[in-house]
NUKE-361720 format. One record per residue (C-alpha): residue number from 1; z, x, y. Coordinates in nm, 4 decimals. Layout:
residues N
REC     k         up       east      north
REC   NUM          Z          X          Y
...
end
This chain:
residues 138
REC     k         up       east      north
REC     1   -24.4013    -8.8344    -0.3822
REC     2   -24.1483    -9.0644    -0.5452
REC     3   -23.8680    -8.8089    -0.5041
REC     4   -23.9550    -8.7615    -0.1382
REC     5   -23.9525    -9.1372    -0.0749
REC     6   -23.6180    -9.1632    -0.2535
REC     7   -23.4666    -8.8886    -0.0373
REC     8   -23.6015    -9.0380     0.2851
REC     9   -23.4787    -9.3883     0.2030
REC    10   -23.1333    -9.2617     0.0989
REC    11   -23.0972    -9.0604     0.4195
REC    12   -23.2127    -9.3472     0.6392
REC    13   -22.9736    -9.5922     0.4715
REC    14   -22.6838    -9.3488     0.5131
REC    15   -22.7657    -9.3067     0.8838
REC    16   -22.7963    -9.6844     0.9257
REC    17   -22.4515    -9.7317     0.7715
REC    18   -22.3116    -9.4639     1.0015
REC    19   -22.4602    -9.6282     1.3118
REC    20   -22.3386    -9.9753     1.2121
REC    21   -21.9802    -9.8685     1.1440
REC    22   -21.9387    -9.6439     1.4490
REC    23   -21.7986    -9.7815     1.7744
REC    24   -21.9961    -9.6730     2.0805
REC    25   -21.8733    -9.6473     2.4390
REC    26   -22.0662    -9.5394     2.7479
REC    27   -21.8931    -9.5107     3.0841
REC    28   -22.0755    -9.4639     3.4145
REC    29   -21.9049    -9.3748     3.7417
REC    30   -22.0783    -9.4673     4.0678
REC    31   -21.9706    -9.3501     4.4101
REC    32   -22.1322    -9.5213     4.7088
REC    33   -22.4032    -9.6559     4.4824
REC    34   -22.5001    -9.3167     4.3378
REC    35   -22.4463    -9.2267     3.9749
REC    36   -22.1887    -8.9470     3.9526
REC    37   -22.1049    -8.9141     3.5821
REC    38   -22.2101    -9.0580     3.2472
REC    39   -21.9789    -9.0077     2.9479
REC    40   -22.0145    -9.1043     2.5843
REC    41   -21.7000    -9.1871     2.3807
REC    42   -21.4648    -9.0511     2.6534
REC    43   -21.3677    -9.1704     3.0050
REC    44   -21.6064    -9.0686     3.2832
REC    45   -21.4886    -8.8186     3.5421
REC    46   -21.4242    -8.9626     3.8863
REC    47   -21.5480    -8.8230     4.2132
REC    48   -21.1945    -8.7914     4.3524
REC    49   -21.2456    -9.0520     4.6244
REC    50   -21.0581    -9.3336     4.4471
REC    51   -20.8026    -9.5101     4.6653
REC    52   -20.4569    -9.5026     4.5114
REC    53   -20.2860    -9.8371     4.4592
REC    54   -19.9326    -9.6946     4.4996
REC    55   -19.9686    -9.6561     4.8805
REC    56   -20.1117   -10.0005     4.9461
REC    57   -19.9267   -10.3262     4.8956
REC    58   -20.2282   -10.5509     4.8320
REC    59   -20.4314   -10.4531     4.5225
REC    60   -20.7191   -10.6900     4.6090
REC    61   -20.7798   -10.5061     4.9370
REC    62   -20.7955   -10.1712     4.7574
REC    63   -21.0560   -10.2985     4.5128
REC    64   -21.2681   -10.4471     4.7900
REC    65   -21.2472   -10.1347     5.0109
REC    66   -21.3083    -9.8849     4.7281
REC    67   -21.6364    -9.6963     4.7417
REC    68   -21.6305    -9.6218     4.3685
REC    69   -21.7447    -9.8402     4.0826
REC    70   -21.7270    -9.7975     3.7069
REC    71   -21.9471    -9.9559     3.4437
REC    72   -21.8358    -9.9594     3.0792
REC    73   -22.0689   -10.0469     2.7940
REC    74   -21.8844   -10.0780     2.4632
REC    75   -22.0157   -10.1769     2.1209
REC    76   -21.7561   -10.2403     1.8526
REC    77   -21.8524   -10.1204     1.5048
REC    78   -21.7892   -10.3041     1.1810
REC    79   -21.4665   -10.2171     1.0041
REC    80   -21.5016   -10.4442     0.7029
REC    81   -21.7876   -10.2727     0.5196
REC    82   -21.6525   -10.2603     0.1646
REC    83   -21.8233   -10.3212    -0.1666
REC    84   -21.6955   -10.6416    -0.3198
REC    85   -21.6912   -10.5846    -0.6930
REC    86   -21.4520   -10.8770    -0.7432
REC    87   -21.7186   -11.1329    -0.6553
REC    88   -21.9193   -11.0612    -0.9715
REC    89   -21.9126   -11.3534    -1.2125
REC    90   -21.9201   -11.3324    -1.5932
REC    91   -22.2997   -11.3627    -1.6269
REC    92   -22.3553   -11.0809    -1.3799
REC    93   -22.0994   -10.8617    -1.5589
REC    94   -22.2775   -10.9151    -1.8915
REC    95   -22.6128   -10.8322    -1.7308
REC    96   -22.4745   -10.5149    -1.5699
REC    97   -22.3171   -10.4019    -1.8977
REC    98   -22.6418   -10.4609    -2.0915
REC    99   -22.8517   -10.2897    -1.8231
REC   100   -22.6202    -9.9874    -1.8121
REC   101   -22.6184    -9.9535    -2.1910
REC   102   -22.9981    -9.9792    -2.2058
REC   103   -23.0468    -9.7313    -1.9214
REC   104   -22.8102    -9.4758    -2.0717
REC   105   -22.9736    -9.5053    -2.4127
REC   106   -23.2991    -9.3814    -2.2592
REC   107   -23.1477    -9.0346    -2.2301
REC   108   -23.0463    -8.9898    -2.5944
REC   109   -23.1943    -8.6827    -2.7598
REC   110   -23.4933    -8.7302    -2.9842
REC   111   -23.4430    -8.7352    -3.3599
REC   112   -23.4713    -8.3987    -3.5315
REC   113   -23.8100    -8.3594    -3.6943
REC   114   -23.8305    -8.1389    -4.0043
REC   115   -24.1256    -7.8998    -3.9873
REC   116   -24.1982    -7.7431    -4.3291
REC   117   -24.4086    -7.4579    -4.1877
REC   118   -24.1719    -7.3658    -3.9052
REC   119   -24.0601    -7.0388    -4.0648
REC   120   -24.3970    -6.9545    -4.2268
REC   121   -24.5154    -6.6073    -4.1451
REC   122   -24.8925    -6.5497    -4.1465
REC   123   -25.0303    -6.2643    -4.3578
REC   124   -25.0703    -5.9252    -4.2006
REC   125   -25.4251    -5.8448    -4.0905
REC   126   -25.5252    -5.5176    -4.2512
REC   127   -25.8866    -5.5054    -4.1348
REC   128   -26.0662    -5.6773    -3.8510
REC   129   -26.3056    -5.9096    -4.0379
REC   130   -26.5128    -5.9938    -3.7316
REC   131   -26.5865    -5.6303    -3.6729
REC   132   -26.6709    -5.5642    -4.0384
REC   133   -26.9101    -5.8599    -4.0586
REC   134   -27.0514    -5.7966    -3.7096
REC   135   -26.9836    -6.1539    -3.5954
REC   136   -26.9232    -6.1749    -3.2228
REC   137   -26.8932    -6.4696    -2.9865
REC   138   -27.1291    -6.4423    -2.6943
end
């Protein structure tokens, strides 16, 4: 259960970091009040009915007479997500060093224990004593 919780929390934190640092952009193109195209991260395709500004002299008239409209929703992601190891003062460095040393010492191998009967071989059984004495477990 603990391993599963650890995996779920690590995955969710990684996805949260990805969402926070990613810039999002959604463009919508409307023509005569109807939604024509929705695009994520790229410009939306137009319906082809945009009035060109090169033919007309007054740009304000073109914008007012245009039947098309575009809506852009943009969210800027964070670019300054960096671990700041330089902000650790002397007391915190001492604590981290002691904690790391203590944690790593947990994984040292156990001391070798001498077992005097480790290589002792039991005697060979020549006759089955239980069968000779007629002693059976019921």
